[in-house]
C-alpha positions as CSV (number, residue, x, y, z in Angstrom):
1,M,2.0,-2.1,16.3
2,S,1.0,0.1,13.4
3,G,-2.3,0.2,11.5
4,F,-3.1,0.8,7.8
5,Q,-6.2,1.0,5.7
6,I,-6.5,-1.4,2.8
7,T,-7.7,0.6,-0.3
8,C,-6.5,-1.7,-3.1
9,A,-5.5,-5.3,-3.9
10,N,-3.8,-7.2,-6.6
11,R,-5.3,-10.5,-7.6
12,S,-4.0,-13.7,-9.3
13,T,-5.6,-14.9,-12.6
14,S,-7.8,-17.1,-10.4
15,G,-9.1,-14.0,-8.5
16,T,-7.2,-14.7,-5.2
17,I,-5.8,-11.7,-3.6
18,V,-1.9,-11.8,-3.6
19,R,-1.1,-8.3,-2.4
20,V,-2.9,-5.6,-0.4
21,G,-2.1,-2.0,-0.2
22,G,-3.0,1.6,0.5
23,Q,-1.6,5.0,0.2
24,G,2.2,4.6,0.3
25,W,2.3,0.9,1.3
26,S,1.9,-2.6,-0.1
27,L,2.4,-6.1,1.3
28,G,2.1,-9.6,0.0
29,V,-0.8,-11.4,1.6
30,H,1.4,-14.0,3.3
31,E,3.5,-11.2,4.8
32,A,0.4,-9.4,6.0
33,I,-1.0,-12.6,7.6
34,V,2.3,-13.3,9.5
35,K,2.5,-9.7,10.7
36,I,-1.2,-9.7,11.9
37,M,-0.7,-13.1,13.6
38,T,2.4,-11.9,15.4
39,G,0.8,-8.6,16.5
40,Q,3.1,-6.4,14.4
41,L,0.4,-5.0,12.2
42,R,-3.2,-3.9,12.2
43,L,-5.2,-3.6,9.0
44,N,-8.7,-2.2,8.4
45,I,-10.9,-1.6,5.4
46,L,-13.7,0.8,4.7
47,V,-16.9,-0.9,3.3
48,G,-19.6,1.6,2.5
49,N,-19.4,4.0,5.4
50,K,-18.3,1.4,8.0
51,S,-14.7,0.5,9.0
52,F,-13.8,-3.2,9.7
53,D,-10.7,-4.6,11.2
54,V,-9.0,-7.2,9.1
55,G,-8.0,-10.4,10.8
56,V,-6.8,-13.9,9.8
57,R,-8.9,-17.0,9.5
58,G,-7.7,-20.5,8.8
59,E,-4.4,-22.0,9.5
60,A,-1.0,-22.5,7.8
61,N,-1.4,-22.7,4.0
62,N,-5.2,-22.2,4.3
63,A,-4.9,-18.9,6.2
64,Y,-6.6,-15.9,4.6
65,L,-7.5,-12.3,5.4
66,A,-11.0,-11.7,6.6
67,L,-13.2,-9.0,8.0
68,E,-13.8,-9.1,11.8
69,P,-15.8,-10.0,13.6
70,D,-18.0,-11.8,10.9
71,G,-15.1,-13.6,9.1
72,Q,-16.1,-12.6,5.6
73,A,-13.1,-13.3,3.3
74,L,-11.4,-10.2,2.0
75,H,-11.3,-11.7,-1.5
76,D,-15.1,-11.5,-1.7
77,F,-14.8,-7.7,-2.1
78,A,-14.5,-7.4,-5.9
79,E,-14.8,-3.6,-5.7
80,L,-11.2,-3.2,-4.4
81,P,-9.2,-1.6,-7.2
82,S,-5.8,-2.9,-8.3
83,C,-2.8,-1.4,-6.6
């Protein structure tokens, strides 16, 4: 299992995150969700001076990336620049 820090995100016109990325990497959200759920990938994000793990909340087509342990949806972070 490998881990990466999310430093950017691409959004759809409705504001939903469709890709996440960082230095030298980028994944579609669905691919990231599958890899997290199967234990193939760990993601984290730096908010202020604090690092949070990124997990998956919801099921099937309603699954989304969220900060752990509080469950705040990743798409709530408007300060993530585009990749």
